[in-house]
N, C-alpha and C positions, 0 to 999 in steps of 0.2 A: 832319267839322265842324271849322271853323277855330277855333283857340284865340285868346283875346284877347291881342293883342300885349303889352299892359301886364302881363298875368299872366306871360307867357313871360319878359319882361324882368325882372320882379320875382323870378321863380324863379332866373334866371341871377345876379342880384345877390345873392340869398340864398346860392346855391352858392359864389359868389366870396367872400362874407363868411366862410362856413364854411372855405373853403380858406385864406383870409387868416389867420383866427383860428388854424387848425391850424399854418400856417407860423410865425405869431408865437409860439405856444406852443412849437413845436419849437425856434425860435431862442432863446427864453428858457431852455428846458430845457438846450439846448446851452451857452448862455452861463453858466448856473448851474453846469453840470458842468465847464466850462472853468475857472471861477474856483475851484471846489473843488479840482480837480487842480493848478491853478496854485499855490494856497496850500499844498497838500501838498508839491509840488515845492520850494517855498521853505522849508518846514519841514525837508525832508530836506537841502537845500543849506546850511541854517544850522548843521547839526551840525558840531562841531569835533572830535569823538572818537567812536570806535565804542562807547565806554561809554554813549553817549547813545541807542543804538539802541532799547532797550526803551521809553523815554519818547517817542521819535519815533514808533514804531509805535502807541503808545497814542493819541497826538494825531491821527495819521492815521485811526485807527479811529473816533475821535470825530467828526472833521470830515466824513468820508465816510458817517457813520452806518452803519457795518458791524457785523455781528454779531461778526466776528472778523477779525484779520489775522495771518498767520503767515509767518515768514521762516526759510528753511533756507539755510545758507551752506556753501561748499566747505571741508571740514575741512583740506585741505592748505594753504589760504591764510589761513583766518580763525580756526582753533583757537588759543587763546591771545591773540587780539586782541579778541574780543568777550566780553561777559558770559556766564556759564553759562546764563542764561535764553534765550539765542539758540542754537538747535540748529545743530550742524555735522554734515555727513555727507560721506563720501568722494566725490570727483568721480565715481568709477565708479558709485556708487549713483545719483547725479543723472543721469548719462548714460543709465543703464539705464531710469530712469523716463521720461526725455525720449523715448527711442526707443519705449517702450511706448505713449506718447501720440501717436506718429506725427509727431513734429517732427524736422526736419532738423538743427536747431541752436538755440542760445540766441538771444534777441533777436527771434525770429519772433513771429507773432501768438499771443496767449494762447489757451488752451483754456478755453471757457466752457460750462458745462453744469450740470444739476441735480446736487445732491449725490448722490442715489441713483444717477443715471446715471453719475456719475464713478466711484464705487466698483465699479459693475458692469462698466464698460468698462475701467477701469484699477485692478485690485485692488491693485497695488503701491503706490499712493499712500497707502494706509491707514497704512503704517509711518512715513510722514513727518509725518502730521498728528496733533495732540493729540486725546485722547478727547473733549475738550469740544466739538469740532466737530459731533458727532452726525450723521455723514454719512448715517445711515439715515433721518433725518427730512427734512421738507420744507425746501427752501432751494436756493440756487444758489451756485456758486463760480467763481472765475476764477483760473487758474494761469498764471503767466508765468515762463519760465526766463530768468535774468539773465546777460548776457554781460559779459566783461571789456572795458572800453572801449578798452584798448590792444591786445587780442587778441580781436577780435569772435567768433571761433570757439570761444573758451574759455569754459566755463560756470563761473560763480562762485556760483550758488545758484538758488533758486526763491522766488517771492513768491506767496502765496495770499490772496485776498480772499474772504470768505464773507458771505452775507446770508440772512436768514430767509425772504425772498421768492423763490419759484422764478422770478419774472420779472425779478429784478435783473440777473442775468447769463445770457445765452442766445446761441446760435450765430449768430443773425441781427443781433446788436447791433453797432453801430459801435464800433470799438476804438481809434480814433485817440488819444483822451485817455488811455486806460489805457496804451497803448504808450508815449506820451510820458512819463507818470508813472513807469512801470517802468524805462524807459531812464534817466531822470533819477536814479532810486534806484540803479540799477546803477553809473552813472558816479560818484555820490557815494561809494558803498561802495568802489569801486576807489581813488578819490583818497584817502579817509581811511586805507585800509589801507596804501597806499604812503607816505603821510605818517607814519603811526605806525611803520612799518617803518624809515623813515629816521631817525626820532627814536631808536628803539631802537639802531640801528646806531651812532648818534653818541653815545649815552649809556651804552652797555654795553661793558664790558671783554671783548674777543673771546676771551680765553683762559679766564677764570674764570666769565664770565657775571654778574659783579657789575656794579653801576653804576660809572661812572668819574668823573673829576674834573669833567667837563662837567656831569654830572647834579648833582653836589654844588653846584657854583657856581650852578646854576639854581634849586635848591629849598631849599638850606640857609638863604640869607638871609631867605626868607619865614618859615621856621620860627623863626629867631632874632628877627625883628621881632615876630611874633605872640606868642612867649613873653615878650618884654620888655613888650609892651602888657598881656598878661594876667597877668603875674607868676608864671609857672611856670618851673621850672629846666630847663636843657638840659645834658647831659653829653656829652663827646667822649672816645672811646677811640682813641689812636694806637697801632697795632700794627705792630711791626717784627720780622721773623723773625731769630733769632740765627744768625750764621755760615752764612747761606743760600748764600753764595758757595762754601763748602766742598762743598755738595751738588752744585752745578753743576760744580765742578772735578773732583770724584771720581767722579761718576756720570753727568755729561753734562747739557746743558741740557734735553734731552727729558725726563729724569727730573725735573729741577727744575720743569718745567712741570706735570707730573703731581702733584707735591707741592703746588704752589700751588693747583691745582684742588681737590685733596682738602681742604686747609686752608680754602679759601674755602667749600666745602660744609659743613664742620663749623661754621664761624662762622655761616653762613646759618641753620642749624638753631637757633641760640641767639638771634639777634636777632629782634625783633618785625617784623611786616609793615610797620608804619609807621615803623620806624627807617630811617635812611639808612646803608647799608653799601656802601662803595666801595673799589676797589683804586686807590690813588694812583699806583702804578707799581712795577715791580720786586717787592720782597718787602714792601711797605708797604701796610697796609690802614687804613681809618678807619671808625669807627662813630659816628654822631650819634644820641643818645638823648633825644628830647623828653620832657618831664615826668618826669624821673628825677632823684632826689636823689643825693648823693655815695655814700651807703652802697649803694644799689641799683646804681649805676654800678660801684663796686668789686666787688660780687658778680658782676656780669655779666662784668667783666674777668677775674675769677678763673675763671669757667666757660669763657671763651674760652681762657685760658691753659692750662687743664687739657685742653681739646679739642685744642689745637695740640700739646701735649706728648705726646698719645696717638698722634699720627701717626708711623708708622714709614716713613721716607723710602724705604728699600729695599723694603719691602713694597708701597708705593704704585707702585713701578716694577717689581714682579715679581721682585725679587732676594731672595736668602736672607740677605745680609749686613745686620745690623741697624744702622740709623742714625736715631736719634730727632731730632725737631725741638723747638724751644722758641721763645718769643717774649718780647720786652720790651714792656710795655704802659703807656703813660702815660694817666692818668685826669685829666681837666680839666673844671671847671665853667665855664659861660659867665658872663661878668661884664657888668654893666650898661653898655650903650653900646658893647660890643665888636663889631667887625665880624668876618666870617668869616676873613679872612686872619690877623688877630691871634689869633683863637681857635685856628686850626690851628698857628700859630707857637708858641704856648704849649704846646699838646699835643705838638708835635714836640720842643720843648726838654725837656719832662717825660720823654718816651720816651728821649731820649739820656741823661738823668740816670740813668734806670733801667738802661740798657744799660751805662753806665760803672760803676755800682755793682755790677752783676752780674759784670763782668769783673774788678773788684778782688776780689770774693769768690771768683771762680774761681781767681785767682792764689794765693789763700790755701788752695786745696784744697776749696772749698765745692762742694756738688753742683750740677750744671747743671740747674736747674728752671725758669728764667725768673723774672721778677719784675714787680711793678706798683708804681706810686707815683702821687702827684698833686702839682700845683703850685697 
């Protein structure tokens, strides 16, 4: 029995409409996914510091409507650069997990599976993921190992995305957008780490680990400006070691370096995290104390002086001959409208007045204990 041509045609039209609708829906879904991952990539690339990572991860989690997002970074490269809330693990651990998951190297296709299936197939991943993930429950996850953009075969971490739906991430899913997103994340992480490493190298004294004059020039003016606008005091301590040349001459410059390292560590234990402690060069150090009055500044100077005097130069160098250290410390308060250069100059002048007074006292037979004063 022949079918009505009009019915056949209508059926074909209906089939084409269904296919067209499916194609349009697929295109819309792909476009939506593209825009989501594009915005996430922009979010990542807008970060200017690794300190922003927790906020970036939270924003990505919200935009992609994930149940959770988790990042683990290589301990050797990122420990000390990222907030404590971002987990770091040895590269060997990351490589071991990557091998267990059957991957040849970082930057390859992500592993996408159900949470239950992931723990059964790769038991080692449990030690990387937080308990909040609840891997024994329904859901799916995507695991992507991140590569160093300058050394593509080097692993810098892993990125995990989790969703409550078992259908969100699966083995047959197209991964182009996720791969682009993860690569973008890895590239940004590498760039930020190199940038912050360069900043540290340029603003840290390589011998003592203190900040240097470059760091002081960058950050101190902002503190002074803010203090002036808000009306709170700022103190400066200019610290100069007494007769340090004698240590270098009698025990060698290597011993002198060890003494400087020891003294810097003693001072670092005294100052607050938000104070600026720098080595200006040679045997001179400076401490900027925001929101500290004169009395507190003098008390801090006294503690630093006591700490310096307790350092035995010979002991620091592994020698039996005793040779004590001491310091002259100038205590100066910031004046209205004063720039950093003038502030340092007054503190320097104050310190020299202290040192001159100490020498005169020494000539009269006074004990060598160091001293402090203020201008």
